[in-house]
N, C-alpha and C positions, 0 to 999 in steps of 0.2 A: 504493500500500500504506500501511497505517496505521502509526503509531508504537508501537502497543501490541499485546500478545498477548491473545487471548481466553481467558477462563476458561470451560471447558465442562463440567468434571466436577463432579458433585454434592458430592463431598468437598471440593473447592477452594472452592465456594460456602459450604459449611457452616463451613469454617475461618475465612473472612473474616467471616461473620456472627457467629461466636462470639468471635473474638479482636480483631476490628476495632472502631473507634469509629464510632458512627452520628451522622449529622447530618441533620436533618429540615427541610424547607420544604414549603409547600403544593403544589408541583409536582414535587418530587424528594426521594428519600431516598438518602443516600450512606453507604456503609460503606467505611472507609479503614483499611488495615493496612500497616504498614511491613514490608518483606521483606528478606532478605539479598542476593538477586540484583540485578543491574542492570536487570532488565526492569520495564516497566510492564504490569501485567495488569489487564484490565477485563472485568467481567461485567455484562450488562444483563438485568433481570428485568421482565416485564410479566405480571401475573396476569389472570385472566378477569374480575376486578372492573372492569378498565379499560374493557372493552367487547368488541365483536366483533373478529375477526381484523384488519380494516382499521384500527381504532383502535389496537390493540396494535402493529401494524407501524408506524404513524405515530409512536407514542410512542417506539419503539426508534430510528426514523430521526432524530427531533429530538434525542434524547439523544446519538446518535452524531455528529450535526452540531455540537452544542454542544461535545462532547469534542474533535472535530477542531480547532475554533477555539481551544481552550485548549492544544492540543498542545505548543507550544514552551515553555509556562510550567510544565509539570508536571515535578517532580523524578523521576529514575529510582529504582527500588527500592520501588515501592508497588504494592499490589493494591487495586483499587476495585470495588465493586459498586454499580450505580445501579439503584434500584427506581422504576419509574414509578408515579405516583399518578393518581387519576381525572381531574385537571385537565391532566395532561401532554399528552395527545393534542390538546387544544384550544388550547394556547398555541404561540407561535413559538419557534424554537430560540434566539433572543436572550434570551428570558425564562428558558429553561432554562440557558443559558450563565451568566447573571447569578447564578442560584441556585447553580449548580455552582461558580462562581468563589468565592463567599463561603464555601461549605461546605469546599472544598479549601484555601482560605486559612486558615480556622479550624483545619483539620487539620494545617497546616504542610506540605502536599504541593506547594506552589507555590514556584518559584524567587524 
């Protein structure tokens, strides 16, 4: 089981989009919002611009793998939304992890 809870509802996504800070790289966009609770909540978005269902699924998989590798370093009490970009499906999870690390470090969400 993962260390985070999934964001599933549209209203929760919209709240993080509107109130959170965004960080952009060529392979990943991250929205980060501090919350009151102790949970880490994560949503992953892949639009049809990424490609067909196979590419979108791969993009989600590599984002999840990068997130899992950073699991111990993330502070509790944050909501994250990760948005895949067109290059995301073509790169390895280590490249996504590197981009995610710098974005979350800049956001102050790492221990």
